[in-house]
C-alpha positions in Angstrom: 0.0 0.0 0.0 1.5 3.4 -1.0 2.2 5.9 1.8 -0.5 8.6 2.1 0.7 12.1 1.3 1.4 14.2 4.5 -1.4 16.6 3.7 -3.9 13.7 3.5 -2.6 12.1 6.7 -3.1 15.4 8.5 -6.6 15.8 7.2 -7.4 12.2 8.1 -6.2 12.7 11.6 -8.4 15.7 12.1 -11.5 13.9 10.9 -11.3 10.8 13.1 -13.6 11.2 16.1 -13.9 8.3 18.5 -13.8 5.0 16.6 -15.3 5.9 13.2 -14.5 3.7 10.3 -12.3 5.5 7.8 -11.6 4.3 4.2 -9.7 5.9 1.3 -9.5 5.6 -2.5 -6.8 6.9 -4.9 -8.1 7.8 -8.4 -5.9 8.9 -11.3 -6.7 11.4 -14.0 -8.3 8.8 -16.1 -10.8 8.0 -13.3 -9.1 4.7 -12.7 -8.9 3.3 -9.2 -5.2 3.0 -8.4 -5.3 2.2 -4.7 -7.7 1.8 -1.8 -7.5 1.0 1.9 -9.0 1.3 5.3 -12.5 0.0 6.3 -13.7 -0.6 2.8 -16.0 -3.4 4.0 -17.9 -0.8 6.2 -19.0 1.0 3.0 -19.6 -2.1 0.8 -16.4 -1.4 -1.1 -14.5 -4.6 -0.2 -14.7 -5.9 -3.7 -13.1 -2.9 -5.4 -10.8 -3.8 -8.3 -7.6 -1.7 -8.7 -6.7 -0.7 -12.2 -10.4 -0.5 -13.4 -12.7 2.5 -13.8 -13.8 3.7 -10.4 -17.3 5.0 -11.6 -18.2 1.4 -12.7 -17.5 0.2 -9.1 -18.5 3.1 -6.8 -21.7 4.4 -8.3 -22.1 7.0 -5.6 -19.3 8.9 -7.2 -21.3 9.6 -10.4 -21.5 13.3 -10.9 -18.8 14.1 -8.4 -15.9 13.1 -10.7 -13.9 14.4 -12.4 -13.2 16.8 -9.5 -13.3 20.5 -10.4 -11.9 21.9 -7.1 -10.2 20.6 -4.0 -10.5 20.1 -1.2 -14.2 19.2 -1.7 -16.7 17.9 0.9 -20.0 16.0 0.5 -21.7 15.5 3.9 -23.7 12.5 5.0 -24.0 10.6 1.7 -26.1 7.4 1.9 -24.1 4.3 0.9 -24.9 0.6 0.8 -26.1 -1.2 3.9 -27.7 1.9 5.5 -24.3 3.5 6.1 -23.9 7.3 5.8 -20.5 8.8 5.2 -18.9 12.2 4.8 -16.9 12.3 1.6 -13.7 14.4 1.6 -11.9 14.9 -1.7 -8.3 16.0 -2.1 -5.9 16.3 -5.1 -2.3 15.4 -4.6 0.4 14.8 -7.3 -2.3 14.6 -10.0 -4.4 12.0 -8.2 -7.7 12.4 -6.4 -7.8 11.1 -2.9 -11.2 10.3 -1.4 -11.6 9.8 2.4 -14.8 8.3 3.7 -15.8 9.0 7.3 -18.7 7.2 9.0 -21.4 9.6 10.2 -24.2 7.0 10.5 -24.6 7.9 14.2 -25.3 11.6 13.5 -27.8 10.7 10.7 -29.5 8.2 13.0 -29.7 10.8 15.8 -31.8 13.1 13.5 -34.1 10.2 12.6 -34.5 9.3 16.3 -35.7 12.7 17.3 -38.3 12.6 14.5 -39.5 9.2 15.8 -39.5 10.4 19.3 -41.7 13.4 18.4 -44.1 11.0 16.6 -44.1 8.6 19.6 -44.9 11.6 21.9 -47.9 12.4 19.9 -49.1 8.9 20.2 -48.4 9.0 24.0 -50.5 12.1 24.4 -53.4 10.3 22.7 -52.9 7.4 25.0 -53.0 9.7 28.0 -56.3 11.2 26.9 -57.8 7.7 26.6 -56.4 6.8 30.0 -58.0 9.8 31.7 -61.4 8.9 30.2 -61.0 5.4 31.5 -60.2 6.7 35.0 -63.3 8.9 35.0 -65.4 5.9 34.1 -63.9 3.8 36.9 -64.4 6.6 39.4 -68.2 6.9 38.5 -68.9 3.2 38.4 -66.7 2.0 41.3 -66.7 4.7 44.0 -66.8 2.0 46.6 -63.8 0.2 45.2 -61.1 2.4 46.5 -58.4 -0.1 46.0 -59.1 -0.4 42.3 -59.2 3.4 41.9 -55.9 3.9 43.6 -54.4 1.2 41.4 -55.6 3.0 38.3 -54.2 6.3 39.6 -50.8 4.6 40.2 -50.9 3.4 36.7 -51.6 6.9 35.4 -48.7 8.3 37.6 -46.3 5.7 36.1 -47.4 6.6 32.6 -46.8 10.3 33.3 -43.4 9.6 34.8 -42.5 7.6 31.7 -43.7 10.4 29.5 -41.5 12.9 31.3 -38.5 10.6 30.9 -39.2 10.3 27.2 -39.7 14.0 26.8 -36.4 14.7 28.7 -34.7 12.3 26.2 -36.3 14.0 23.3 -35.2 17.4 24.6 -31.6 16.2 24.8 -31.8 14.9 21.2 -33.3 18.2 20.0 -30.7 20.4 21.7 -28.0 18.1 20.1 -29.3 19.4 16.7 -28.1 22.9 17.5 -24.7 23.3 15.9 -21.6 24.3 17.9 -20.1 27.8 17.5 -18.1 28.5 14.4 -14.7 30.2 14.4 -12.9 30.3 11.1 -12.2 31.9 7.8 -14.8 32.1 5.0 -13.4 33.4 1.7 -11.3 36.4 2.8 -13.1 37.1 6.1 -12.7 35.8 9.6 -16.1 34.8 10.8 -17.6 33.9 14.1 -21.1 32.3 14.5 -22.7 31.8 18.0 -26.1 30.2 18.6 -28.5 29.7 21.4 -31.6 27.4 21.6 -33.8 27.1 24.7 -37.2 25.4 24.3 -39.9 26.7 26.7 -41.2 23.2 27.3 -39.4 19.8 27.2 -39.2 20.1 23.4 -40.0 23.1 21.2 -40.5 24.5 17.7 -37.5 26.8 17.2 -34.7 25.6 14.9 -31.2 27.0 14.4 -28.4 25.8 12.1 -25.3 26.9 10.2 -23.0 25.2 7.7 -20.4 25.8 5.1 -20.9 25.4 1.3 -17.7 25.4 -0.6 -14.9 27.4 1.1 -16.4 30.9 0.7 -20.1 30.5 1.6 -21.5 30.3 5.2 -25.2 29.7 5.5 -27.2 30.2 8.7 -30.9 29.9 9.4 -33.3 30.5 12.2 -36.9 29.3 12.3 -39.9 29.4 14.5 -42.8 26.9 14.2 -46.3 28.3 14.9 -47.0 26.0 17.9 -45.2 24.4 20.8 -44.7 20.9 22.2 -44.4 17.6 20.4 -46.1 18.7 17.2 -44.0 21.7 16.8 -40.9 19.7 17.5 -41.8 17.3 14.7 -42.4 20.2 12.3 -39.1 21.7 13.4 -37.2 18.4 12.8 -38.7 18.0 9.4 -37.9 21.5 8.3 -34.3 21.1 9.6 -33.9 17.8 7.7 -35.2 19.3 4.5 -32.7 22.1 4.5 -29.9 19.7 5.5 -31.0 17.4 2.6 -30.4 20.2 0.1 -26.7 20.2 1.0 -26.3 16.8 -0.7 -27.6 18.1 -4.0 -25.0 18.8 -6.8 -26.5 22.3 -7.2 -26.4 23.0 -3.4 -24.0 25.9 -3.9 -26.2 27.6 -6.5 -29.4 27.1 -4.4 -27.9 28.6 -1.2 -26.2 31.5 -3.0 -29.7 32.5 -4.0 -31.4 31.3 -0.8 -34.9 32.1 -2.0 -34.5 29.0 -4.2 -33.7 26.8 -1.2 -36.7 28.3 0.7 -39.0 27.6 -2.3 -38.0 23.9 -2.4 -38.6 23.4 1.4 -41.8 25.4 1.4 -43.2 23.3 -1.5 -42.6 20.1 0.5 -44.0 21.4 3.8 -47.1 22.9 2.2 -47.9 19.7 0.2 -48.4 17.6 3.4 -49.4 20.0 6.2 -52.5 18.5 7.6 -51.8 20.2 11.0 -51.8 23.6 9.3 -48.7 24.6 11.1 -46.3 27.1 9.5 -42.7 28.2 10.0 -41.4 31.7 10.0 -37.8 31.6 8.8 -34.7 33.7 8.2 -32.0 32.2 6.0 -28.8 34.1 5.1 -25.8 33.2 3.1 -22.5 35.1 3.7 -20.2 35.1 0.7 -16.8 35.6 2.3 -15.1 36.3 -1.1 -17.4 39.2 -1.8 -18.1 40.2 1.8 -21.8 40.1 1.1 -24.8 38.7 3.0 -27.8 37.5 0.9 -30.9 36.7 2.9 -34.5 35.6 2.6 -37.0 36.5 5.3 -40.1 34.3 5.3 -42.4 36.1 7.8 -39.6 36.2 10.4 -38.5 39.0 12.7 -36.1 41.3 10.7 -32.4 40.7 11.7 -30.4 43.4 13.4 -27.3 44.6 11.6 -24.9 46.4 13.9 -22.1 48.3 12.2 -18.6 48.8 13.6 -19.5 52.4 14.6 -22.5 51.1 16.7 -25.2 52.1 14.2 -28.0 49.5 14.1 -29.9 48.7 10.9 -32.8 46.4 10.3 -32.8 43.9 7.4 -36.5 44.2 6.9 -36.9 43.5 3.2 -39.9 41.2 2.9 -38.9 37.8 1.4 -42.3 36.0 1.4 -44.9 34.3 3.6 -44.0 31.7 6.3 -43.3 28.2 5.1 -46.1 25.7 4.9 -48.9 28.0 3.9 -48.9 27.8 0.1 -47.1 25.6 -2.4 -47.1 28.4 -4.9 -45.6 31.0 -2.6 -43.0 33.3 -4.2 -39.8 34.3 -2.3 -37.2 37.0 -2.9 -33.8 37.7 -1.5 -32.0 40.9 -0.6 -28.3 41.6 -0.1 -26.2 43.8 2.1 -22.4 44.4 2.2 -20.6 43.6 5.4 -17.3 44.9 6.7 -14.9 43.8 9.5 -16.5 44.6 12.8 -20.1 44.3 11.6 -22.5 41.9 13.4 -25.8 40.4 12.3 -28.1 39.3 15.1 -31.2 37.2 14.3 -33.7 36.2 17.0 -37.1 34.4 17.4 -40.1 36.1 19.0 -39.4 34.2 22.2 -36.9 37.1 22.9 -38.9 40.0 21.5 -42.1 38.9 23.1 -40.7 37.9 26.5 -42.8 39.6 29.2 -42.2 41.2 32.5 -44.6 40.7 35.5 -46.8 43.5 34.2 -47.0 41.6 30.8 -45.0 44.3 28.9 -43.0 42.8 26.1 -39.2 43.0 25.8 -39.6 44.4 22.3 -37.3 44.9 19.3 -36.0 48.2 20.6 -34.4 46.6 23.6 -32.8 43.9 21.4 -31.3 46.7 19.2 -30.0 48.5 22.3 -28.0 45.5 23.5 -26.9 44.4 20.0 -23.1 44.1 20.1 -23.0 42.8 23.6 -23.1 39.1 22.5 -25.7 36.4 23.1 -24.9 35.9 26.9 -25.6 39.5 27.6 -28.8 39.4 25.5 -30.1 36.4 27.4 -29.2 37.9 30.7 -31.1 41.1 29.9 -34.2 39.0 28.9 -34.0 37.0 32.1 -33.7 40.2 34.2 -36.7 41.7 32.3 -38.8 38.6 33.0 -37.9 39.0 36.7 -38.2 35.3 37.5 -41.3 34.7 35.4 -41.9 31.5 33.5 -40.5 31.4 30.0 -43.6 31.5 27.8 -42.0 30.7 24.4 -39.1 29.0 22.8 -35.9 31.1 22.5 -33.4 30.9 19.7 -30.8 33.3 18.3 -27.9 33.4 15.8 -25.1 36.0 16.0 -22.8 36.4 13.0 -19.6 38.5 13.5 -17.3 39.6 10.7 -13.6 40.0 11.6 -10.4 40.8 9.9 -8.6 37.8 8.4 -5.1 39.3 8.8 -5.8 40.2 12.4 -7.2 36.7 13.0 -4.1 35.1 11.5 -1.7 37.3 13.5 -3.6 36.4 16.7 -3.3 32.7 15.9 
């Protein structure tokens, strides 16, 4: 087996998390498989034949080769045997190196939260049926105290089990929120921070960010029109639909004009929306090469743009109606130039509509006043405003900060 190039070894070491199965392929300019290694059996590739065309053996590479740029990344591609893998492409000495990293667990975690939300809906229906049964027992068997107490004990155990399942679902839902981002996008140093706090065990707010190519960072923030298990299921579905677009060959073009991605997701949500829920959404794509933010606002609270000098603007261009209301809805995008020191803060109405003891709302003016202080300060101000009151709605926020690449490199 030929020695892997140093750059590929370094990349491979950075990708390995825990005990994930890693495999690699070496492909020459003629798209011939010249070498392969690692856990090929994990991905159904154990029978690969060296010296023969790779596209005739690894059908999932159709459309990805020949490689037009490197490094290139395809997240969570479905392979044989129900395995999902991240594909990392590199070019070294005229050959394409493909690294496969098993991400089946992450994909399954998303599916589990969808199943949990469905199970919780069924559990609520079961609880209603159980309460009716208890009422009937109470009316017919008042003298049978022992049986009534036994029924109450059963109901108590069911509720305890429900709370445990809801707590597990909350953990899974919070795991969907991405970690902070610190890195370089195009020519700009970029920081992205997020917060997600459901009002109940599970909620209907969604937050996400991801990179497309090396110069485009996409973030989105959504708010489902309800709370609880139903909203959590709608949230998980919306999140999965946007994540699914990343795997398309035209993903870069779709997210560079985000109204196109919104249109695709809205069409799917509207076509099968018996619950009549809808999702307000803000999706934005930051082009780090052009230092430009393109955004689509589907009925969502306008983001706050704070310039380096402290001036606050609102990105209030209407992009369209909330998702899920109409399959034929039309969406538009708007763009704004960003400079080092600028910040874009996007929140859900769980922040703007937080109430104090006299039921006054926190409001957008207070959000604008603390813009630039970071998410911890914003949340602290909201909690202080509520003065110990119960959180009435899900809270989510995304903060995008643009830095100076040279300063970032010098600090590193």
